[in-house]
N, C-alpha and C positions, 0 to 999 in steps of 0.2 A: 504494500500500500504506500509506504513512504517513497519508494522508487517512482511510483506513478505520479505522486504529487510533485516530486522534483522535476520529472520530465515535463509534466503539464506546465509548471511554473516557468521552466526554461523556454518552452514553446511560446508562452505568453510574452515573455521578455523579448524574444527574437522577433516575433511578429509586431510587437509594440514599439520597435525601434524607429518606425516611421520613415521608411525609405521614401525620398521625395522625387527621385529621378529613376528612369528606366533606360536601358540601353537597347537600341534597335539593331537590326542586322548590319547597318552601316557604321556602327559604333559611335553614333552621335547621341548625346543625352537628349531625352525628351521629357518634358514636365508631365507628370500624371494629370489626368483630367480633373476638373473641379469635383469636389465631393457631391454626393446626392442631396446633401442638406447644408443649410447655412446656419440655422439655429436648432437647438435640441433642448427639449424640456422633459425631465422625468420627475414626476411628483409621486410622493408616498412610497418611494423605494425604502428599503430597510438596510441599514448598515449595522454590522456586528463587528466590534473590535475586541479581540482576545489578546491581552497583554500580560504575559507571564501568569496565566491562569485567571486573571480578572477579566470578566466578560461584560461588555456593555453593548446594548442594542438600542437603536432608535430609528424612527422614520427620518428620511432625508429628502430634500428636493435638490435636483442638480440641473443647472441651467448652463448652456454652452453656446457661445458664438464661435463658429469654426475658426481655428487658428488665431483667436483674438483674446478671449477671456472666458473664465468659467467661475461659477459660484456654487458652492455646496452649502446648503443650509441644514443644520441639524435641529430638529424640532421635536424633542421628546415628549412635551406635555402640551396638550391643547393647542397645537399649532404655533406655539411661541418659539421663536428662534433663540436657542441657547448658545449655539456655536456656529461659526461661519468660516469657510475657507474661500478666499478669493485667489485666483491664479491667473497669470498671464504666461506667455511663452518664456519669460525671463525670471519671474519670481513668484513666491507664494506668500500670502498673508493669512495667518490663522488668528481668529478673534474669539476669545472666550468672553461672552457677554455676561456670564454669571459673576466671574471674578474681576471683570473690568480690565482684562489683559489682552495683549496681542503680541504675536511674534511674526517677524518678517525676515525672509531669507531668499537668496537665489537658490537655484537647484544645486549649484556647486557647493554652496555652504551647507545645505541640507545633506547632500550626499557624502560629506566627510565622515558621517557616522552611520548613514543608512546604506544597507546592502540588501539586495541589489540596488543600483542607482535608480532614482526616479527621474523621469524627464517629462517635458510637456506632452509629447506624443502619447506616452502611456497614460498619463493623467487624463488627457482629452478622450482617449478611447474608453477608459474606465467610466468616465462621466457621461458618455454618449452610448453606453451599452454596445460597444463595438469590439470587445475582446474576442479572440478566436474561439473561446469555449462556448459561445452562444449568448443570447440576449436575455436570459433569465437570471443568471447568477454568475458572479465572479469571485474568485478567492485569490488573495495575494498574501505572500509571506515575506516579512522583512526582518532584518536584524538592525536594531538601533543601539549601537554600542554592545552592551551585554544583554540587552533585552530582546525578546522575541515578540514580534507583533504580527498577528493574523488579522487580515481585513477581509470580510465577506460582505458582498453587496448582493441583495436580492432585488432585481429590477421589476418595475411595473412597466407597462407599455410606454414607449417613448413617443413624444410628439415632435415632429420636425417642421421647420419653417413656420414656427408660431412666434408671437411676440414673447420676449423674455426681458426680465428687469435686471440688468447687470449694471449696478452702480457701485463704486467704491464706497464703503462705509466710512464716514468721517472718524478718524482715529484719535482726535484731540482729547476725548474723555477717557481713553484707555491708556493703561501703563504698558510701555514696551518691555518685553522680556526676551531673553535669549532663546532661540529656537530649541536648543538642547534642553532647556528647562521645561519647555512646552510638552514634550513627549515624555 
């Protein structure tokens, strides 16, 4: 069973690398065609995070503008947003609304402790239900320093090319903390 999980995870990482160009017979690079969607919205999905035996589960909403920005809203009680992750192709911002804190980091800064490395293409595929294992469930395993983190997403049907509300949350009222303290 463990071998199957490792193989599946390796396949997800390889497919999630986001190759942007293909080579034709004449060896000249050609840009891939535009994606079939510009915006993607997944409401009432469920995320479960298992961190060294502590398991937390919550409904989430994921909104994506292709190759631009995504927002993951964690809403555990009565639809109230408790946590939010905003990401662009260059950085991540995680906001803990309960404790009034946020952490901001580039992918390079985050990946100093995170194994395997996380990048924009994998995160965008994860939030748009485009991982190679199907559109109903995704499972990712990460090491963050000495800690093991398992992320399981159970998807609801996605809506594409619908209006999404992607605005950066004003961070003035939140205290900035180091990303390593966040996790």
